C-alpha positions as CSV (number, residue, x, y, z in Angstrom):
1,M,-155.2,-180.4,-43.4
2,T,-153.7,-177.4,-45.1
3,K,-154.3,-175.6,-48.4
4,Y,-150.7,-175.9,-49.4
5,D,-148.8,-178.7,-51.2
6,A,-145.2,-177.5,-50.6
7,V,-143.2,-175.2,-48.3
8,L,-140.3,-173.0,-49.4
9,L,-138.0,-171.8,-46.6
10,D,-135.4,-169.1,-45.9
11,L,-132.4,-170.1,-43.8
12,D,-130.6,-167.3,-41.9
13,G,-132.7,-165.7,-39.2
14,T,-135.6,-168.0,-40.1
15,L,-134.3,-171.4,-39.1
16,C,-130.9,-170.7,-37.7
17,E,-128.4,-168.1,-36.5
18,Y,-124.7,-167.7,-36.1
19,T,-123.3,-168.2,-32.6
20,R,-120.9,-165.4,-33.4
21,G,-122.0,-162.4,-35.6
22,T,-120.2,-159.7,-37.5
23,E,-119.8,-157.6,-34.3
24,Q,-117.7,-160.3,-32.8
25,L,-116.0,-161.6,-35.9
26,L,-114.7,-158.3,-37.4
27,P,-112.8,-157.2,-34.2
28,A,-111.3,-160.7,-34.1
29,A,-110.2,-160.4,-37.8
30,F,-108.5,-157.0,-37.0
31,D,-106.7,-158.5,-34.1
32,A,-105.5,-161.4,-36.2
33,V,-104.0,-159.0,-38.7
34,G,-102.6,-156.9,-35.9
35,V,-104.3,-153.6,-36.7
36,E,-106.8,-151.3,-35.0
37,P,-110.3,-151.4,-36.5
38,I,-110.2,-149.4,-39.7
39,F,-114.0,-149.6,-40.4
40,S,-117.1,-150.6,-38.5
41,P,-119.3,-153.7,-38.7
42,E,-122.1,-151.5,-39.7
43,A,-120.2,-150.2,-42.7
44,Y,-119.5,-153.7,-43.9
45,V,-123.1,-155.0,-43.5
46,E,-124.4,-151.9,-45.3
47,R,-122.1,-152.4,-48.3
48,V,-121.3,-156.1,-48.8
49,D,-124.4,-157.0,-50.8
50,S,-123.7,-154.4,-53.4
51,Y,-120.8,-156.5,-54.6
52,A,-123.0,-159.5,-55.5
53,D,-122.8,-158.9,-59.2
54,R,-119.0,-158.6,-59.1
55,A,-118.1,-161.8,-57.2
56,D,-118.9,-165.5,-57.5
57,S,-118.5,-166.2,-53.7
58,M,-119.1,-164.5,-50.4
59,L,-115.4,-164.6,-49.7
60,E,-114.6,-162.6,-52.9
61,R,-117.5,-160.3,-52.2
62,R,-116.1,-159.6,-48.7
63,R,-112.6,-159.1,-50.1
64,L,-113.8,-156.5,-52.6
65,C,-115.8,-154.8,-49.9
66,F,-113.0,-154.7,-47.3
67,A,-110.5,-153.4,-49.8
68,D,-112.8,-150.5,-50.7
69,L,-113.5,-149.7,-47.1
70,A,-109.8,-149.8,-46.3
71,A,-109.0,-147.4,-49.1
72,E,-111.8,-145.1,-48.1
73,N,-110.4,-144.9,-44.6
74,G,-106.8,-144.1,-45.8
75,H,-105.3,-147.6,-45.8
76,D,-103.9,-149.9,-48.4
77,R,-106.4,-152.0,-50.3
78,Q,-104.3,-155.1,-49.6
79,L,-104.8,-154.6,-45.9
80,G,-108.5,-154.8,-46.5
81,R,-108.1,-158.1,-48.3
82,E,-105.9,-159.5,-45.5
83,V,-108.6,-158.6,-43.0
84,A,-111.2,-160.3,-45.2
85,D,-109.1,-163.4,-45.3
86,A,-108.7,-163.3,-41.5
87,Y,-112.5,-162.8,-41.1
88,A,-113.1,-165.9,-43.2
89,A,-110.7,-167.9,-41.1
90,E,-112.5,-166.7,-37.9
91,R,-115.9,-167.5,-39.4
92,D,-116.7,-171.1,-39.0
93,H,-119.7,-171.7,-41.2
94,S,-120.6,-174.8,-39.1
95,N,-120.8,-172.5,-36.1
96,V,-124.6,-172.1,-36.4
97,R,-127.5,-173.2,-34.3
98,F,-131.2,-173.7,-34.8
99,L,-133.6,-171.1,-33.6
100,D,-136.2,-172.3,-31.1
101,G,-137.9,-175.3,-32.4
102,G,-136.2,-175.2,-35.8
103,A,-134.9,-178.7,-35.9
104,Q,-138.3,-180.2,-34.9
105,A,-140.1,-177.9,-37.4
106,I,-138.0,-179.2,-40.3
107,E,-138.7,-182.8,-39.3
108,R,-142.4,-182.3,-39.0
109,L,-142.8,-180.2,-42.1
110,A,-140.8,-182.8,-44.2
111,E,-143.3,-185.5,-43.1
112,R,-146.1,-183.5,-44.8
113,F,-144.6,-181.4,-47.6
114,P,-141.9,-181.4,-50.2
115,L,-139.4,-178.7,-49.0
116,A,-137.3,-176.2,-50.9
117,M,-134.7,-173.9,-49.5
118,V,-134.5,-170.4,-51.1
119,T,-131.6,-168.6,-49.5
120,N,-129.4,-165.5,-50.4
121,G,-125.9,-166.8,-50.6
122,G,-123.8,-169.3,-52.6
123,P,-123.0,-172.9,-51.9
124,D,-119.6,-171.9,-50.3
125,M,-121.5,-169.9,-47.7
126,Q,-124.7,-171.9,-47.2
127,D,-123.9,-175.6,-47.7
128,P,-121.7,-175.8,-44.6
129,K,-124.6,-174.5,-42.5
130,L,-127.0,-177.0,-44.0
131,E,-124.6,-179.8,-43.4
132,S,-123.9,-178.7,-39.8
133,L,-127.6,-178.4,-39.0
134,G,-128.4,-181.7,-40.7
135,I,-131.1,-180.1,-42.9
136,E,-130.0,-181.4,-46.3
137,P,-131.8,-184.8,-46.2
138,Y,-135.1,-183.0,-45.7
139,L,-134.8,-180.7,-48.7
140,D,-136.0,-181.6,-52.2
141,T,-134.0,-178.7,-53.7
142,V,-131.9,-175.7,-52.7
143,V,-131.9,-172.4,-54.6
144,Y,-128.9,-170.2,-54.1
145,A,-130.3,-166.7,-54.8
146,G,-127.6,-164.1,-55.7
147,Y,-125.2,-166.9,-56.8
148,D,-126.3,-168.2,-60.2
149,L,-129.5,-166.1,-60.5
150,P,-130.7,-162.8,-58.9
151,A,-130.9,-162.3,-55.2
152,K,-134.1,-162.1,-53.3
153,P,-136.4,-160.1,-53.5
154,D,-136.2,-160.8,-57.3
155,P,-139.0,-163.4,-58.0
156,E,-136.7,-165.7,-60.1
157,P,-135.3,-167.7,-57.1
158,F,-138.8,-168.4,-55.9
159,E,-139.9,-169.4,-59.4
160,R,-136.9,-171.7,-59.7
161,A,-137.8,-173.5,-56.5
162,L,-141.5,-173.9,-57.6
163,E,-140.4,-175.3,-60.9
164,A,-138.1,-177.8,-59.2
165,L,-140.9,-178.9,-56.9
166,D,-143.4,-178.9,-59.8
167,V,-145.9,-177.0,-57.7
168,P,-147.8,-173.8,-58.7
169,S,-147.4,-170.7,-56.7
170,D,-150.9,-170.8,-55.3
171,R,-150.3,-174.3,-53.8
172,A,-147.1,-173.4,-52.0
173,V,-146.1,-171.0,-49.2
174,Y,-142.8,-169.3,-48.4
175,V,-141.4,-168.9,-44.8
176,G,-139.0,-166.1,-44.1
177,N,-138.0,-163.5,-41.5
178,N,-137.1,-160.5,-43.7
179,Y,-140.1,-158.5,-44.9
180,E,-138.3,-156.9,-47.9
181,T,-136.6,-159.9,-49.3
182,D,-138.9,-162.7,-48.2
183,V,-142.4,-161.4,-48.0
184,L,-142.2,-158.9,-50.9
185,G,-140.0,-161.2,-52.9
186,A,-142.4,-164.1,-52.6
187,A,-145.3,-161.8,-53.4
188,A,-143.5,-160.8,-56.6
189,A,-143.6,-164.5,-57.6
190,D,-147.4,-164.7,-56.6
191,L,-146.4,-166.8,-53.6
192,P,-148.0,-166.3,-50.2
193,S,-145.8,-166.2,-47.2
194,V,-145.5,-166.9,-43.5
195,F,-143.5,-164.4,-41.5
196,V,-141.2,-165.3,-38.7
197,G,-141.3,-162.3,-36.4
198,E,-143.6,-159.3,-36.3
199,P,-144.4,-158.0,-39.8
200,P,-144.7,-154.2,-40.3
201,A,-148.2,-152.9,-39.7
202,D,-148.2,-150.7,-42.8
203,G,-146.5,-153.1,-45.2
204,P,-148.0,-153.4,-48.8
205,V,-148.3,-157.2,-48.5
206,E,-149.8,-159.1,-45.6
207,P,-148.4,-162.5,-44.8
208,V,-151.0,-165.3,-44.5
209,A,-149.7,-165.9,-41.0
210,S,-146.9,-164.9,-38.6
211,V,-145.0,-166.9,-35.9
212,N,-142.6,-166.0,-33.2
213,S,-140.2,-168.9,-33.8
214,P,-139.8,-171.7,-36.4
215,G,-141.1,-174.1,-33.8
216,E,-144.6,-172.7,-34.3
217,L,-144.6,-173.3,-38.1
218,P,-146.2,-176.8,-38.3
219,S,-149.2,-175.8,-36.2
220,A,-149.5,-172.4,-38.0
221,L,-149.6,-174.1,-41.4
222,S,-152.1,-176.7,-40.1
223,S,-154.5,-173.9,-38.9
224,L,-154.7,-172.2,-42.2
225,P,-158.0,-172.9,-43.9
226,R,-158.2,-175.0,-47.1
């Protein structure tokens, strides 16, 4: 038995990963447009989330980001938007795969708990992944943080999921792989967390457990004391 009545889950990096990441997709987008690289993958990753309040979709966020990066590097803003569109064409949101044991973990957890997905990203970005992985039937609700409410680590996405499940925060646990957005965000909503990976030794919040892969989640939750 476990002390929890519900499980909330992150998606990217917790349950699944892209088969091609930004370091492969961005050069392909430049090639498709027929230009040499005009900014780095690191510059894009560092900046793109800052456009969340100005765009309703990841595509539009990326177009704004690429246009600014193009202009800052001496190129026309329209070129940046063309690269963003080529990037979107290269990125197949169904081109994702489960991390080790992820598929089995979802099935086993769904047998024991109501499940909620709390993920940073809108439906245009996340729904194709959920559909490709076949996760949707196992979820009682999906909260798109950063889309129609603040992004994690704001507590509101976690609170929205708890409300949908009708479970208090002390009877649920959140599973994620990003310490800042997942562990600290969950703590801001008074929600304990399980960390996928190695949490920082000096972090201000300690997860109730940590696992190396999602396949370890069912046994890790079973071993927590009531």
